[in-house]
Steps between C-alpha positions, in 0.01 A plus 500: 500500500300209640332405169809565258466154344134520418438493132867604457623490143153380373300645207268647754693672792388684807555857529673627829174645615328158439770328688436744793133418495581133527724571796223697672263207448714242699359418840817304609837345396547151620789238496472115449757233531587261215230221480209700670164509338425864460156468347327153541246375238131497577519755769304828480726801458448879490853602420744440213886461522779654307851348518769750596807271572570141438328221289144360536311216335149395430429139533206259486476196729358200309276240675791262502686746719754605235580874461476653152682827465308731258674825522828667621493857616774762517521846676224741344245219450154530636481137604130483553340814350232268360384437859353857486236361274491137608512554874663160541768311304494150343875458580753581778742795485812405681839663582790323291759704697470738781283773361359848577152590366267800509136450587226668321150508653234433228303807639810722423516362137134581453585860589788505240259376239253775582750770488770418251394338155852477363641325812208261483591409147856437623373264762290327242809477278676305773226249513502457132879465501466220758243328286747518194768332702260228603408446129878458411554261797235288341667542167827393642364179656278413180736582222861478602723204582683460821813706400296775342281519812786561743673739250177693456445538872856619552462740228173645631644546852807675354254737307291570809806557715657720229198725528561566867881520481558151668666355198780642289410278207785252594438399857206513752396323817220238479443348841329181376593141534500252217170360658351858462616516139338158440168631638515794261607296196298181562814296542651266758801606705722263316379629162568866599855394599552345164371811327711734701801288414410513115466871519829531664675272258356698219655808629177677552448551874609362843298471825715468816385584855202705388714711263413483137786592250374557157812408303324551163169676542419539137557128452283416803217718372522318163514155669191596710309651220449791739330839392463752789207685330255337758685686766422846363856635566624825362686460170845541675450232762329270241807511276721426796279207583546369148878518555518803268714771653 
């Protein structure tokens, strides 16, 4: 099924019928190469984009030309559902890897809202989940030290990938450079390298060639002060995300 990852293993899941309605709402499926801008900021849009395969990012370009990464998206994420209401974005949406996306015309989403109250609430849930993750990205930068920030981000990505079956709780692919991790965590490349070495030496996790090995997930969760409640996972996946089998 095209949308098998959408709200998978969340507290609010889609029914097979709702997934079918979403599939029928798609106008086209497109692919983009790594590094391409999929939705540019400050450009009027009349469609929204759902990620089917690969990884995507949201980022803001500061006046000094520096890029600030403000979100990472995994398959099943509506990367710009908020564009339905805003009609343009205050940030770029880009392809971190080669990606496949589904395109939803806003006019079709209007029809969904008129015909299906429950599916409308599920779409609203996705925008609220997105906002919850943004709040915790702010918390991570404001309240955690360097090691906790990196550990927290790795725990979050593990939890989100567990939900879609892309992590087994011990290993997952994270196609991000140390510079990317620095943007997420507000750290320099050198500082990220030091933190990753400290996490490895502590026997908590290892990151090598875009592969994350969670040597001691429960210990990493404790080090990160990570609580997956904000991701609204079902109880089974939430327990796995905490390192509880």
